[in-house]
Backbone as JSON Lines, residues from 0, in Angstrom:
{"i":0,"aa":"M","n":[41.71,-16.26,32.81],"ca":[40.91,-15.05,32.67],"c":[39.91,-15.24,31.53]}
{"i":1,"aa":"Q","n":[38.68,-14.96,31.82],"ca":[37.62,-15.17,30.83],"c":[37.53,-13.95,29.91]}
{"i":2,"aa":"S","n":[37.38,-14.22,28.61],"ca":[37.24,-13.14,27.64],"c":[35.92,-12.43,27.85]}
{"i":3,"aa":"T","n":[35.93,-11.13,27.72],"ca":[34.67,-10.39,27.87],"c":[33.71,-10.68,26.74]}
{"i":4,"aa":"L","n":[34.22,-11.15,25.6],"ca":[33.32,-11.5,24.5],"c":[32.55,-12.76,24.78]}
{"i":5,"aa":"N","n":[33.13,-13.67,25.57],"ca":[32.47,-14.93,25.86],"c":[31.83,-14.96,27.23]}
{"i":6,"aa":"A","n":[31.89,-13.87,27.96],"ca":[31.34,-13.83,29.32],"c":[29.83,-13.99,29.27]}
{"i":7,"aa":"T","n":[29.28,-14.66,30.26],"ca":[27.84,-14.83,30.37],"c":[27.33,-13.91,31.46]}
{"i":8,"aa":"L","n":[26.3,-13.21,31.18],"ca":[25.74,-12.29,32.17],"c":[24.69,-13.03,32.98]}
{"i":9,"aa":"T","n":[24.71,-12.84,34.26],"ca":[23.65,-13.36,35.1],"c":[22.53,-12.34,35.1]}
{"i":10,"aa":"V","n":[21.38,-12.73,35.6],"ca":[20.23,-11.83,35.59],"c":[20.56,-10.5,36.26]}
{"i":11,"aa":"S","n":[21.28,-10.53,37.36],"ca":[21.59,-9.29,38.08],"c":[22.63,-8.45,37.34]}
{"i":12,"aa":"D","n":[23.41,-9.07,36.42],"ca":[24.45,-8.34,35.69],"c":[23.93,-7.66,34.42]}
{"i":13,"aa":"K","n":[22.73,-8.05,33.95],"ca":[22.22,-7.5,32.7],"c":[21.9,-6.02,32.86]}
{"i":14,"aa":"P","n":[22.28,-5.24,31.87],"ca":[21.99,-3.8,31.97],"c":[20.48,-3.55,31.93]}
{"i":15,"aa":"V","n":[20.05,-2.56,32.65],"ca":[18.64,-2.18,32.66],"c":[18.41,-1.26,31.48]}
{"i":16,"aa":"V","n":[17.48,-1.64,30.64],"ca":[17.15,-0.84,29.47],"c":[15.81,-0.16,29.72]}
{"i":17,"aa":"E","n":[15.84,1.14,29.75],"ca":[14.6,1.88,29.95],"c":[13.9,2.04,28.62]}
{"i":18,"aa":"K","n":[12.58,1.99,28.67],"ca":[11.78,2.14,27.46],"c":[11.93,3.55,26.92]}
{"i":19,"aa":"Q","n":[12.21,3.63,25.62],"ca":[12.35,4.93,24.97],"c":[10.96,5.56,24.8]}
{"i":20,"aa":"A","n":[10.91,6.86,24.89],"ca":[9.66,7.56,24.64],"c":[9.29,7.4,23.16]}
{"i":21,"aa":"A","n":[8.03,7.24,22.88],"ca":[7.57,7.08,21.5],"c":[7.72,8.39,20.74]}
{"i":22,"aa":"V","n":[7.92,8.27,19.44],"ca":[7.98,9.45,18.57],"c":[6.58,10.05,18.51]}
{"i":23,"aa":"E","n":[6.51,11.33,18.6],"ca":[5.22,12.02,18.55],"c":[4.57,11.81,17.18]}
{"i":24,"aa":"K","n":[3.26,11.59,17.19],"ca":[2.5,11.22,15.99],"c":[2.71,12.2,14.83]}
{"i":25,"aa":"Q","n":[2.58,13.5,15.06],"ca":[2.72,14.46,13.96],"c":[4.15,14.51,13.44]}
{"i":26,"aa":"N","n":[5.14,14.38,14.32],"ca":[6.53,14.34,13.86],"c":[6.75,13.13,12.96]}
{"i":27,"aa":"Y","n":[6.17,12.0,13.34],"ca":[6.3,10.78,12.52],"c":[5.66,11.0,11.15]}
{"i":28,"aa":"R","n":[4.46,11.56,11.12],"ca":[3.77,11.81,9.85],"c":[4.57,12.78,8.97]}
{"i":29,"aa":"D","n":[5.12,13.82,9.57],"ca":[5.91,14.78,8.81],"c":[7.17,14.12,8.24]}
{"i":30,"aa":"A","n":[7.79,13.25,9.01],"ca":[8.98,12.55,8.51],"c":[8.62,11.59,7.38]}
{"i":31,"aa":"M","n":[7.51,10.88,7.51],"ca":[7.08,9.95,6.45],"c":[6.75,10.69,5.15]}
{"i":32,"aa":"A","n":[6.32,11.94,5.26],"ca":[6.01,12.73,4.06],"c":[7.26,13.0,3.24]}
{"i":33,"aa":"R","n":[8.44,12.85,3.84],"ca":[9.7,13.08,3.14],"c":[10.15,11.87,2.34]}
{"i":34,"aa":"L","n":[9.39,10.78,2.38],"ca":[9.71,9.59,1.6],"c":[8.84,9.58,0.35]}
{"i":35,"aa":"G","n":[9.45,9.7,-0.81],"ca":[8.7,9.66,-2.06],"c":[8.18,8.26,-2.32]}
{"i":36,"aa":"S","n":[6.98,8.15,-2.9],"ca":[6.4,6.84,-3.14],"c":[5.45,6.85,-4.33]}
{"i":37,"aa":"A","n":[5.3,5.68,-4.92],"ca":[4.34,5.52,-6.0],"c":[2.93,5.73,-5.46]}
{"i":38,"aa":"V","n":[2.01,6.07,-6.33],"ca":[0.62,6.28,-5.94],"c":[-0.2,5.15,-6.56]}
{"i":39,"aa":"N","n":[-1.08,4.56,-5.76],"ca":[-1.87,3.41,-6.19],"c":[-3.34,3.61,-5.86]}
{"i":40,"aa":"I","n":[-4.2,3.01,-6.66],"ca":[-5.6,2.87,-6.3],"c":[-5.81,1.38,-6.08]}
{"i":41,"aa":"I","n":[-6.26,1.04,-4.88],"ca":[-6.51,-0.35,-4.5],"c":[-8.01,-0.59,-4.68]}
{"i":42,"aa":"T","n":[-8.35,-1.64,-5.43],"ca":[-9.76,-1.92,-5.73],"c":[-10.12,-3.35,-5.32]}
{"i":43,"aa":"T","n":[-11.4,-3.57,-5.13],"ca":[-11.92,-4.91,-4.84],"c":[-13.35,-5.0,-5.35]}
{"i":44,"aa":"D","n":[-13.8,-6.23,-5.56],"ca":[-15.2,-6.48,-5.91],"c":[-15.53,-7.9,-5.51]}
{"i":45,"aa":"G","n":[-16.74,-8.11,-5.07],"ca":[-17.18,-9.44,-4.64],"c":[-18.37,-9.32,-3.72]}
{"i":46,"aa":"P","n":[-18.59,-10.34,-2.87],"ca":[-19.76,-10.33,-1.97],"c":[-19.84,-9.12,-1.06]}
{"i":47,"aa":"G","n":[-18.68,-8.54,-0.7],"ca":[-18.65,-7.36,0.16],"c":[-18.88,-6.06,-0.58]}
{"i":48,"aa":"G","n":[-19.02,-6.13,-1.91],"ca":[-19.26,-4.94,-2.72],"c":[-18.0,-4.45,-3.42]}
{"i":49,"aa":"R","n":[-18.21,-3.52,-4.35],"ca":[-17.11,-2.91,-5.09],"c":[-16.62,-1.69,-4.31]}
{"i":50,"aa":"A","n":[-15.3,-1.58,-4.16],"ca":[-14.73,-0.46,-3.39],"c":[-13.33,-0.17,-3.89]}
{"i":51,"aa":"G","n":[-12.84,1.02,-3.56],"ca":[-11.49,1.41,-3.92],"c":[-11.03,2.6,-3.11]}
{"i":52,"aa":"F","n":[-9.7,2.68,-2.92],"ca":[-9.12,3.8,-2.19],"c":[-7.71,4.06,-2.72]}
{"i":53,"aa":"T","n":[-7.19,5.25,-2.43],"ca":[-5.85,5.64,-2.84],"c":[-4.86,5.29,-1.74]}
{"i":54,"aa":"A","n":[-3.69,4.78,-2.15],"ca":[-2.64,4.42,-1.19],"c":[-1.28,4.75,-1.79]}
{"i":55,"aa":"S","n":[-0.34,5.07,-0.91],"ca":[1.04,5.27,-1.35],"c":[1.82,3.99,-1.14]}
{"i":56,"aa":"A","n":[3.01,3.92,-1.69],"ca":[3.81,2.69,-1.6],"c":[4.81,2.71,-0.47]}
{"i":57,"aa":"V","n":[4.75,3.7,0.39],"ca":[5.66,3.74,1.52],"c":[5.08,2.88,2.64]}
{"i":58,"aa":"C","n":[5.91,2.06,3.24],"ca":[5.44,1.15,4.28],"c":[5.4,1.83,5.63]}
{"i":59,"aa":"S","n":[4.28,2.39,5.94],"ca":[4.01,2.97,7.24],"c":[2.64,2.48,7.64]}
{"i":60,"aa":"V","n":[2.53,1.85,8.78],"ca":[1.25,1.31,9.18],"c":[0.28,2.42,9.57]}
{"i":61,"aa":"T","n":[0.72,3.67,9.62],"ca":[-0.18,4.78,9.95],"c":[-0.82,5.38,8.7]}
{"i":62,"aa":"A","n":[-0.53,4.84,7.54],"ca":[-1.09,5.36,6.31],"c":[-1.48,4.19,5.43]}
{"i":63,"aa":"S","n":[-2.34,4.45,4.46],"ca":[-2.64,3.42,3.49],"c":[-1.39,3.23,2.65]}
{"i":64,"aa":"A","n":[-0.88,2.01,2.61],"ca":[0.4,1.77,1.97],"c":[0.42,0.45,1.23]}
{"i":65,"aa":"V","n":[1.37,0.33,0.31],"ca":[1.59,-0.88,-0.45],"c":[3.09,-1.09,-0.55]}
{"i":66,"aa":"C","n":[3.55,-2.34,-0.44],"ca":[4.95,-2.63,-0.73],"c":[5.12,-4.11,-1.05]}
{"i":67,"aa":"S","n":[6.19,-4.41,-1.76],"ca":[6.51,-5.78,-2.13],"c":[7.03,-6.52,-0.91]}
{"i":68,"aa":"V","n":[6.67,-7.8,-0.8],"ca":[7.16,-8.65,0.29],"c":[8.2,-9.62,-0.25]}
{"i":69,"aa":"T","n":[7.86,-10.36,-1.32],"ca":[8.75,-11.34,-1.9],"c":[8.3,-11.63,-3.33]}
{"i":70,"aa":"D","n":[9.21,-12.2,-4.15],"ca":[8.82,-12.56,-5.51],"c":[8.56,-14.06,-5.66]}
{"i":71,"aa":"S","n":[8.7,-14.81,-4.57],"ca":[8.48,-16.25,-4.63],"c":[7.79,-16.74,-3.37]}
{"i":72,"aa":"P","n":[6.47,-16.86,-3.32],"ca":[5.56,-16.48,-4.38],"c":[5.42,-14.96,-4.46]}
{"i":73,"aa":"P","n":[5.0,-14.43,-5.62],"ca":[4.88,-12.98,-5.77],"c":[3.85,-12.42,-4.77]}
{"i":74,"aa":"T","n":[4.36,-11.7,-3.78],"ca":[3.52,-11.25,-2.66],"c":[3.78,-9.79,-2.36]}
{"i":75,"aa":"L","n":[2.72,-9.06,-2.06],"ca":[2.82,-7.68,-1.63],"c":[1.93,-7.49,-0.43]}
{"i":76,"aa":"L","n":[2.08,-6.35,0.23],"ca":[1.19,-6.06,1.35],"c":[0.51,-4.73,1.13]}
{"i":77,"aa":"V","n":[-0.68,-4.62,1.7],"ca":[-1.48,-3.41,1.65],"c":[-1.89,-3.09,3.08]}
{"i":78,"aa":"C","n":[-1.66,-1.86,3.52],"ca":[-2.09,-1.42,4.85],"c":[-3.41,-0.66,4.71]}
{"i":79,"aa":"L","n":[-4.39,-1.05,5.52],"ca":[-5.73,-0.47,5.42],"c":[-6.24,-0.15,6.82]}
{"i":80,"aa":"N","n":[-6.63,1.1,7.03],"ca":[-7.17,1.53,8.32],"c":[-8.48,0.79,8.59]}
{"i":81,"aa":"R","n":[-8.58,0.21,9.8],"ca":[-9.79,-0.54,10.14],"c":[-11.02,0.35,10.24]}
{"i":82,"aa":"S","n":[-10.84,1.67,10.4],"ca":[-12.0,2.57,10.48],"c":[-12.4,3.11,9.1]}
{"i":83,"aa":"A","n":[-11.68,2.73,8.05],"ca":[-12.01,3.21,6.7],"c":[-13.35,2.64,6.25]}
{"i":84,"aa":"S","n":[-14.09,3.42,5.51],"ca":[-15.41,2.98,5.04],"c":[-15.33,1.77,4.12]}
{"i":85,"aa":"V","n":[-14.18,1.54,3.48],"ca":[-14.01,0.43,2.54],"c":[-13.49,-0.84,3.21]}
{"i":86,"aa":"H","n":[-13.16,-0.77,4.49],"ca":[-12.52,-1.9,5.18],"c":[-13.31,-3.2,5.05]}
{"i":87,"aa":"S","n":[-14.6,-3.17,5.31],"ca":[-15.38,-4.41,5.3],"c":[-15.45,-5.02,3.91]}
{"i":88,"aa":"A","n":[-15.5,-4.2,2.87],"ca":[-15.54,-4.75,1.5],"c":[-14.26,-5.53,1.21]}
{"i":89,"aa":"F","n":[-13.12,-5.0,1.6],"ca":[-11.85,-5.68,1.34],"c":[-11.71,-6.96,2.16]}
{"i":90,"aa":"T","n":[-12.08,-6.91,3.43],"ca":[-11.93,-8.11,4.26],"c":[-12.94,-9.19,3.9]}
{"i":91,"aa":"Q","n":[-14.12,-8.81,3.44],"ca":[-15.11,-9.81,3.01],"c":[-14.75,-10.42,1.66]}
{"i":92,"aa":"N","n":[-14.29,-9.6,0.73],"ca":[-14.0,-10.09,-0.62],"c":[-12.74,-10.94,-0.69]}
{"i":93,"aa":"Q","n":[-11.75,-10.63,0.12],"ca":[-10.48,-11.38,0.16],"c":[-9.74,-11.36,-1.19]}
{"i":94,"aa":"V","n":[-10.03,-10.39,-2.04],"ca":[-9.31,-10.17,-3.3],"c":[-9.12,-8.67,-3.46]}
{"i":95,"aa":"L","n":[-8.08,-8.28,-4.22],"ca":[-7.88,-6.86,-4.49],"c":[-6.96,-6.71,-5.69]}
{"i":96,"aa":"C","n":[-6.94,-5.51,-6.25],"ca":[-6.02,-5.18,-7.32],"c":[-5.31,-3.88,-6.95]}
{"i":97,"aa":"V","n":[-3.98,-3.91,-7.0],"ca":[-3.16,-2.72,-6.78],"c":[-2.89,-2.12,-8.14]}
{"i":98,"aa":"N","n":[-3.48,-0.96,-8.41],"ca":[-3.32,-0.25,-9.68],"c":[-2.36,0.91,-9.46]}
{"i":99,"aa":"T","n":[-1.13,0.78,-9.96],"ca":[-0.13,1.83,-9.81],"c":[-0.39,2.9,-10.87]}
{"i":100,"aa":"L","n":[-0.52,4.14,-10.43],"ca":[-1.0,5.21,-11.29],"c":[0.1,5.81,-12.17]}
{"i":101,"aa":"A","n":[-0.33,6.21,-13.37],"ca":[0.52,6.92,-14.31],"c":[0.41,8.42,-14.02]}
{"i":102,"aa":"D","n":[1.27,9.21,-14.66],"ca":[1.31,10.65,-14.4],"c":[0.02,11.37,-14.73]}
{"i":103,"aa":"C","n":[-0.84,10.79,-15.54],"ca":[-2.11,11.43,-15.92],"c":[-3.24,11.17,-14.91]}
{"i":104,"aa":"H","n":[-2.96,10.48,-13.8],"ca":[-4.0,10.04,-12.87],"c":[-4.11,10.84,-11.58]}
{"i":105,"aa":"E","n":[-3.53,12.02,-11.52],"ca":[-3.57,12.79,-10.28],"c":[-5.01,13.05,-9.82]}
{"i":106,"aa":"S","n":[-5.87,13.47,-10.72],"ca":[-7.26,13.76,-10.32],"c":[-8.0,12.49,-9.9]}
{"i":107,"aa":"L","n":[-7.69,11.37,-10.54],"ca":[-8.32,10.1,-10.16],"c":[-7.86,9.68,-8.75]}
{"i":108,"aa":"S","n":[-6.59,9.91,-8.46],"ca":[-6.07,9.63,-7.12],"c":[-6.81,10.44,-6.07]}
{"i":109,"aa":"N","n":[-7.01,11.71,-6.33],"ca":[-7.73,12.57,-5.4],"c":[-9.18,12.11,-5.23]}
{"i":110,"aa":"L","n":[-9.8,11.68,-6.31],"ca":[-11.18,11.2,-6.27],"c":[-11.29,9.98,-5.36]}
{"i":111,"aa":"F","n":[-10.39,9.0,-5.52],"ca":[-10.42,7.79,-4.71],"c":[-9.89,8.02,-3.29]}
{"i":112,"aa":"G","n":[-9.23,9.14,-3.06],"ca":[-8.71,9.45,-1.74],"c":[-9.65,10.32,-0.91]}
{"i":113,"aa":"G","n":[-10.75,10.73,-1.49],"ca":[-11.67,11.63,-0.79],"c":[-12.96,10.95,-0.37]}
{"i":114,"aa":"K","n":[-14.0,11.75,-0.24],"ca":[-15.3,11.27,0.22],"c":[-16.3,11.08,-0.91]}
{"i":115,"aa":"T","n":[-15.81,11.07,-2.15],"ca":[-16.68,10.9,-3.3],"c":[-17.39,9.54,-3.22]}
{"i":116,"aa":"P","n":[-18.7,9.49,-3.52],"ca":[-19.4,8.2,-3.51],"c":[-18.71,7.18,-4.43]}
{"i":117,"aa":"M","n":[-18.74,5.92,-4.03],"ca":[-18.01,4.86,-4.72],"c":[-18.37,4.76,-6.2]}
{"i":118,"aa":"Q","n":[-19.64,4.85,-6.54],"ca":[-20.06,4.74,-7.94],"c":[-19.42,5.83,-8.79]}
{"i":119,"aa":"Q","n":[-19.37,7.06,-8.29],"ca":[-18.76,8.17,-9.03],"c":[-17.25,7.96,-9.21]}
{"i":120,"aa":"R","n":[-16.6,7.36,-8.23],"ca":[-15.17,7.08,-8.35],"c":[-14.91,6.18,-9.56]}
{"i":121,"aa":"F","n":[-15.67,5.1,-9.63],"ca":[-15.45,4.12,-10.7],"c":[-15.91,4.63,-12.06]}
{"i":122,"aa":"E","n":[-16.9,5.54,-12.08],"ca":[-17.37,6.11,-13.35],"c":[-16.33,7.03,-13.98]}
{"i":123,"aa":"A","n":[-15.33,7.47,-13.24],"ca":[-14.34,8.44,-13.72],"c":[-13.21,7.81,-14.53]}
{"i":124,"aa":"A","n":[-13.23,6.49,-14.7],"ca":[-12.14,5.81,-15.43],"c":[-12.69,4.55,-16.1]}
{"i":125,"aa":"E","n":[-11.84,3.96,-16.93],"ca":[-12.2,2.71,-17.61],"c":[-11.56,1.54,-16.86]}
{"i":126,"aa":"W","n":[-12.35,0.49,-16.63],"ca":[-11.92,-0.64,-15.83],"c":[-12.09,-1.94,-16.61]}
{"i":127,"aa":"A","n":[-11.25,-2.91,-16.29],"ca":[-11.33,-4.27,-16.85],"c":[-11.26,-5.24,-15.67]}
{"i":128,"aa":"R","n":[-11.17,-6.52,-15.96],"ca":[-11.04,-7.54,-14.91],"c":[-9.98,-8.55,-15.36]}
{"i":129,"aa":"L","n":[-9.27,-9.11,-14.38],"ca":[-8.32,-10.2,-14.65],"c":[-8.81,-11.44,-13.9]}
{"i":130,"aa":"A","n":[-7.97,-12.09,-13.13],"ca":[-8.31,-13.36,-12.49],"c":[-9.29,-13.27,-11.33]}
{"i":131,"aa":"T","n":[-9.13,-12.28,-10.45],"ca":[-9.92,-12.25,-9.21],"c":[-11.27,-11.55,-9.35]}
{"i":132,"aa":"G","n":[-11.46,-10.79,-10.42],"ca":[-12.68,-10.01,-10.58],"c":[-12.58,-8.61,-10.0]}
{"i":133,"aa":"S","n":[-11.45,-8.27,-9.38],"ca":[-11.25,-6.91,-8.87],"c":[-11.08,-5.95,-10.04]}
{"i":134,"aa":"P","n":[-11.58,-4.72,-9.93],"ca":[-11.42,-3.75,-11.02],"c":[-9.95,-3.43,-11.31]}
{"i":135,"aa":"V","n":[-9.59,-3.5,-12.59],"ca":[-8.24,-3.22,-13.07],"c":[-8.31,-1.94,-13.9]}
{"i":136,"aa":"L","n":[-7.6,-0.9,-13.5],"ca":[-7.56,0.36,-14.23],"c":[-6.86,0.13,-15.57]}
{"i":137,"aa":"T","n":[-7.58,0.34,-16.68],"ca":[-7.06,-0.07,-17.99],"c":[-5.78,0.65,-18.39]}
{"i":138,"aa":"N","n":[-5.58,1.89,-17.96],"ca":[-4.35,2.59,-18.35],"c":[-3.41,2.83,-17.17]}
{"i":139,"aa":"A","n":[-3.47,1.94,-16.17],"ca":[-2.54,2.03,-15.05],"c":[-1.13,1.71,-15.52]}
{"i":140,"aa":"L","n":[-0.14,2.18,-14.8],"ca":[1.25,1.86,-15.1],"c":[1.47,0.36,-14.97]}
{"i":141,"aa":"V","n":[0.94,-0.21,-13.9],"ca":[0.96,-1.66,-13.68],"c":[-0.19,-1.99,-12.73]}
{"i":142,"aa":"S","n":[-0.78,-3.16,-12.9],"ca":[-1.85,-3.62,-12.0],"c":[-1.51,-5.01,-11.52]}
{"i":143,"aa":"F","n":[-1.58,-5.21,-10.19],"ca":[-1.32,-6.5,-9.56],"c":[-2.65,-7.04,-9.04]}
{"i":144,"aa":"D","n":[-3.16,-8.09,-9.65],"ca":[-4.42,-8.71,-9.26],"c":[-4.1,-9.79,-8.23]}
{"i":145,"aa":"C","n":[-4.69,-9.7,-7.03],"ca":[-4.23,-10.51,-5.9],"c":[-5.35,-11.18,-5.11]}
{"i":146,"aa":"N","n":[-5.0,-12.31,-4.51],"ca":[-5.8,-12.94,-3.46],"c":[-5.21,-12.53,-2.13]}
{"i":147,"aa":"V","n":[-6.05,-12.17,-1.17],"ca":[-5.59,-11.86,0.18],"c":[-5.39,-13.19,0.9]}
{"i":148,"aa":"T","n":[-4.17,-13.45,1.36],"ca":[-3.86,-14.74,1.98],"c":[-3.75,-14.66,3.5]}
{"i":149,"aa":"Q","n":[-3.57,-13.46,4.04],"ca":[-3.42,-13.31,5.48],"c":[-3.72,-11.87,5.87]}
{"i":150,"aa":"I","n":[-4.29,-11.68,7.06],"ca":[-4.55,-10.33,7.58],"c":[-3.99,-10.28,9.0]}
{"i":151,"aa":"T","n":[-3.17,-9.26,9.26],"ca":[-2.57,-9.05,10.58],"c":[-2.91,-7.63,11.04]}
{"i":152,"aa":"S","n":[-3.33,-7.49,12.27],"ca":[-3.66,-6.17,12.82],"c":[-2.46,-5.58,13.54]}
{"i":153,"aa":"V","n":[-2.18,-4.3,13.24],"ca":[-1.13,-3.54,13.93],"c":[-1.68,-2.15,14.18]}
{"i":154,"aa":"G","n":[-1.77,-1.76,15.43],"ca":[-2.28,-0.43,15.75],"c":[-3.67,-0.23,15.17]}
{"i":155,"aa":"T","n":[-3.84,0.84,14.39],"ca":[-5.13,1.2,13.82],"c":[-5.41,0.53,12.48]}
{"i":156,"aa":"H","n":[-4.42,-0.2,11.95],"ca":[-4.51,-0.73,10.59],"c":[-4.46,-2.25,10.54]}
{"i":157,"aa":"D","n":[-4.98,-2.79,9.45],"ca":[-4.79,-4.2,9.11],"c":[-3.78,-4.26,7.99]}
{"i":158,"aa":"I","n":[-2.87,-5.23,8.06],"ca":[-1.92,-5.48,6.99],"c":[-2.45,-6.68,6.21]}
{"i":159,"aa":"L","n":[-2.79,-6.45,4.96],"ca":[-3.3,-7.5,4.09],"c":[-2.13,-8.06,3.28]}
{"i":160,"aa":"I","n":[-1.81,-9.33,3.5],"ca":[-0.76,-9.99,2.74],"c":[-1.44,-10.57,1.51]}
{"i":161,"aa":"C","n":[-0.94,-10.23,0.32],"ca":[-1.64,-10.53,-0.92],"c":[-0.71,-11.23,-1.92]}
{"i":162,"aa":"E","n":[-1.18,-12.35,-2.47],"ca":[-0.41,-13.06,-3.48],"c":[-0.92,-12.66,-4.86]}
{"i":163,"aa":"A","n":[-0.01,-12.17,-5.71],"ca":[-0.38,-11.75,-7.07],"c":[-0.65,-12.99,-7.92]}
{"i":164,"aa":"V","n":[-1.83,-13.02,-8.56],"ca":[-2.19,-14.16,-9.41],"c":[-2.24,-13.75,-10.89]}
{"i":165,"aa":"A","n":[-2.23,-12.45,-11.15],"ca":[-2.2,-11.93,-12.52],"c":[-1.68,-10.5,-12.47]}
{"i":166,"aa":"L","n":[-1.14,-10.03,-13.59],"ca":[-0.73,-8.63,-13.66],"c":[-0.83,-8.12,-15.08]}
{"i":167,"aa":"R","n":[-0.9,-6.82,-15.17],"ca":[-0.94,-6.12,-16.46],"c":[0.0,-4.94,-16.37]}
{"i":168,"aa":"R","n":[0.87,-4.78,-17.39],"ca":[1.84,-3.67,-17.43],"c":[1.55,-2.74,-18.6]}
{"i":169,"aa":"N","n":[1.88,-1.48,-18.4],"ca":[1.8,-0.46,-19.44],"c":[3.17,0.17,-19.54]}
{"i":170,"aa":"D","n":[3.96,-0.22,-20.51],"ca":[5.33,0.25,-20.63],"c":[5.47,1.59,-21.34]}
{"i":171,"aa":"D","n":[4.36,2.21,-21.73],"ca":[4.42,3.47,-22.48],"c":[4.12,4.71,-21.64]}
{"i":172,"aa":"S","n":[3.74,4.54,-20.39],"ca":[3.36,5.69,-19.55],"c":[4.47,6.09,-18.61]}
{"i":173,"aa":"H","n":[4.33,7.3,-18.09],"ca":[5.22,7.82,-17.06],"c":[4.56,7.59,-15.7]}
{"i":174,"aa":"G","n":[5.34,7.64,-14.64],"ca":[4.83,7.36,-13.3],"c":[4.34,8.6,-12.57]}
{"i":175,"aa":"L","n":[3.74,8.35,-11.42],"ca":[3.27,9.41,-10.53],"c":[3.76,9.07,-9.13]}
{"i":176,"aa":"V","n":[4.44,10.02,-8.5],"ca":[4.92,9.81,-7.13],"c":[4.33,10.88,-6.22]}
{"i":177,"aa":"Y","n":[4.27,10.55,-4.94],"ca":[3.8,11.48,-3.92],"c":[4.97,11.76,-2.99]}
{"i":178,"aa":"F","n":[5.37,13.03,-2.9],"ca":[6.51,13.42,-2.08],"c":[6.21,14.77,-1.46]}
{"i":179,"aa":"D","n":[6.47,14.91,-0.17],"ca":[6.29,16.17,0.55],"c":[4.87,16.7,0.41]}
{"i":180,"aa":"R","n":[3.92,15.74,0.46],"ca":[2.47,16.02,0.41],"c":[2.01,16.63,-0.91]}
{"i":181,"aa":"R","n":[2.75,16.31,-1.99],"ca":[2.37,16.78,-3.33],"c":[2.67,15.69,-4.35]}
{"i":182,"aa":"Y","n":[1.94,15.75,-5.46],"ca":[2.18,14.83,-6.57],"c":[3.31,15.36,-7.45]}
{"i":183,"aa":"H","n":[4.07,14.43,-8.03],"ca":[5.14,14.77,-8.95],"c":[5.16,13.73,-10.07]}
{"i":184,"aa":"P","n":[5.25,14.16,-11.34],"ca":[5.38,13.18,-12.43],"c":[6.78,12.57,-12.39]}
{"i":185,"aa":"L","n":[6.88,11.33,-12.76],"ca":[8.15,10.63,-12.8],"c":[8.35,10.14,-14.22]}
{"i":186,"aa":"M","n":[9.27,10.76,-14.95],"ca":[9.48,10.46,-16.36],"c":[10.32,9.2,-16.54]}
{"i":187,"aa":"R","n":[9.9,8.37,-17.46],"ca":[10.66,7.16,-17.82],"c":[11.93,7.57,-18.54]}
{"i":188,"aa":"Q","n":[13.01,6.86,-18.29],"ca":[14.26,7.09,-19.01],"c":[14.18,6.3,-20.32]}
{"i":189,"aa":"T","n":[14.59,6.94,-21.4],"ca":[14.6,6.25,-22.68],"c":[16.02,5.78,-22.95]}
{"i":190,"aa":"A","n":[16.12,4.63,-23.61],"ca":[17.44,4.06,-23.93],"c":[18.14,4.95,-24.95]}
{"i":191,"aa":"C","n":[19.47,5.08,-24.81],"ca":[20.26,5.89,-25.74],"c":[20.67,5.07,-26.94]}
């Protein structure tokens, strides 16, 4: 008698799996809003021009997002809508900086997340440069200066795989998170 664990299914014996209905777009967006995430301003500069936009750190290809991929080599990903006005600047420049915002940056996040002209966005803060030449927010919680090493298209977005070549940390600031479609300060814990 053959064990059911070791049995081999023939083509006619395989169960028929019906395709599940997709989750409705608005339900998916509402569910993703329940995931708290860091707030970032993603910047670039180079032949494609200087540009920047606001992104959250939740990995959803339906939103501008950032997340860590691996620490060896130090790699993160950025999701960018192909219809965004800044898309061509990022894909042409092939460099970017992920500037994770501190609790004092809510208005700057809104500025980079709206329709404000690019020059006015950058005039609202102080910027520096590290290895790639992408704008680095001087008082960001942390900034990851990256080369874009790969671009993959999924649905409406491109996933930019980015290797960090330099970083800057600010250990004295508090964080900013986005949860339930609102900003919330995230206080650092102090050692006892």
